[in-house]
C-alpha positions in Angstrom: 0.0 0.0 0.0 1.1 3.5 -0.5 1.2 6.2 2.2 -1.9 7.8 0.6 -4.0 4.8 1.2 -3.2 4.4 4.9 -6.1 5.5 7.1 -5.4 8.3 9.4 -5.9 7.7 13.2 -9.3 8.9 14.4 -9.6 12.1 16.4 -10.5 10.1 19.5 -7.3 8.0 19.1 -5.2 11.1 18.7 -6.7 12.6 21.8 -6.0 9.5 23.8 -2.4 9.4 22.6 -2.0 13.0 23.6 -3.6 12.3 27.0 -1.1 9.5 27.6 1.8 11.8 26.6 0.5 14.4 29.0 0.5 11.9 31.8 4.0 10.9 30.8 4.9 14.6 30.9 3.6 14.9 34.4 5.6 11.8 35.5 8.7 13.3 34.0 8.0 16.7 35.6 7.8 14.9 39.0 11.1 13.2 38.7 14.2 14.5 40.4 16.8 16.4 38.2 19.2 13.4 38.4 16.6 11.0 37.2 15.6 13.4 34.4 19.2 13.6 33.3 19.2 9.8 32.6 16.3 10.1 30.1 16.9 10.7 26.4 15.6 14.3 26.3 16.3 17.0 23.6 17.3 20.5 24.5 13.8 22.0 24.1 12.3 19.3 26.4 15.0 19.9 29.0 14.3 23.6 29.0 10.6 22.9 29.4 11.3 20.6 32.3 13.6 23.3 33.9 10.7 25.7 33.6 8.3 23.2 35.1 10.3 23.2 38.4 9.3 26.8 39.2 5.6 26.3 38.3 3.5 25.6 41.4 -0.1 26.3 40.6 -2.0 23.1 39.7 -3.7 24.5 36.6 -0.5 26.0 35.3 1.3 22.6 35.8 -1.5 20.9 33.9 -1.2 23.3 31.0 2.6 23.0 31.1 2.2 19.2 31.1 0.2 19.5 27.8 3.1 21.5 26.4 5.6 18.9 27.6 3.4 16.1 26.1 3.4 17.9 22.8 7.2 18.2 22.9 7.5 14.5 23.6 5.3 13.7 20.6 7.4 15.9 18.4 10.6 13.9 19.3 10.9 10.1 19.7 8.1 9.2 22.2 8.8 5.4 22.1 12.3 5.6 23.4 11.5 8.2 26.0 8.5 6.2 27.3 10.4 2.9 27.5 13.2 4.7 29.3 10.7 6.2 31.7 9.1 2.8 32.4 12.6 1.4 33.1 13.4 4.2 35.4 10.1 4.0 37.4 10.0 0.2 37.5 8.4 -0.7 40.9 9.9 -4.2 41.0 13.5 -2.9 40.8 14.2 -2.9 44.6 12.5 -6.3 45.0 14.8 -7.7 42.2 17.9 -6.3 44.0 16.9 -7.8 47.3 16.1 -11.1 45.8 19.6 -11.2 44.1 21.2 -10.4 47.5 19.3 -13.2 49.2 20.1 -15.7 46.4 23.8 -14.9 46.8 23.5 -15.2 50.5 21.8 -18.6 50.2 24.6 -20.1 48.1 26.9 -22.6 50.0 30.0 -21.2 48.5 31.3 -18.4 46.1 31.5 -20.8 43.1 27.8 -21.6 43.6 26.9 -18.0 43.3 28.2 -17.7 39.7 24.7 -18.4 38.2 23.2 -15.5 40.2 26.2 -13.2 39.4 25.8 -14.1 35.7 22.1 -13.0 35.8 23.2 -9.8 37.4 25.8 -9.3 34.7 23.2 -10.0 32.0 21.0 -7.3 33.4 23.9 -4.8 33.9 26.5 -5.6 31.3 28.6 -2.6 32.2 29.2 -4.0 35.7 32.7 -5.0 36.8 32.7 -8.8 37.2 35.6 -8.9 39.6 34.1 -6.4 42.0 30.8 -8.2 41.9 32.5 -11.5 42.6 34.5 -10.0 45.5 31.5 -8.5 47.1 29.6 -11.8 46.7 32.5 -13.8 48.2 32.6 -11.4 51.2 28.9 -11.7 51.7 29.0 -15.5 51.7 32.0 -15.6 54.1 30.2 -13.2 56.5 27.4 -15.6 56.9 27.5 -17.3 60.3 28.1 -21.1 60.4 24.9 -21.9 62.3 21.7 -20.1 62.7 21.6 -16.4 62.6 19.9 -16.2 66.0 22.7 -18.2 67.6 25.5 -16.0 66.1 27.2 -13.5 68.3 26.8 -9.8 67.9 30.1 -9.4 65.9 29.0 -12.0 63.3 25.6 -10.5 62.9 27.2 -7.0 62.5 29.6 -8.3 59.9 26.8 -10.0 57.9 24.7 -6.8 58.1 27.7 -4.7 56.9 28.5 -7.0 54.0 24.8 -7.3 53.0 24.6 -3.5 53.0 27.8 -3.3 50.8 26.5 -5.8 48.3 23.1 -4.1 48.2 24.9 -0.7 47.7 26.9 -2.1 44.8 23.7 -3.3 43.1 22.0 0.1 43.8 25.0 1.8 42.2 24.7 -0.4 39.1 21.0 0.4 38.9 21.6 4.1 39.2 24.3 4.2 36.6 22.7 1.7 34.1 21.9 3.3 30.7 18.2 3.5 30.0 18.4 3.8 26.3 
């Protein structure tokens, strides 16, 4: 078919798409500046988001969100919306905690390789050696018996190593490219 034979989207469909882009604009306006910097934004959109920070009146914010939605539609909305979904993924923290618990449940550092490989598939820019070292330290910090029977020093060491491993995963998440 030629481009002249393709049907145009209906007016209702266009309105719904613009409404979705307006909601995405509101989400982007509510993000912190560091989170906005990770999104693929053009200069005009960045300027509009900088302007949005000083707008406080609800009606003015709604109108400005319309403008931001229009700017999103003028650029590449698909890449921006997919990056926004990745950035605001509600299961992100659960995934990081699950990986930490899976590494902690491994009997030895070699057994944690499968979990570390999943982490590296998710974050290919991660340093394998640092990840292995942190996993090894986490596994070695685990007390031999039950956690309730461990002394205060062992519990403190486990807590410290768990926090370090979790911090490493959080840093990977914060620095991961979104697009």
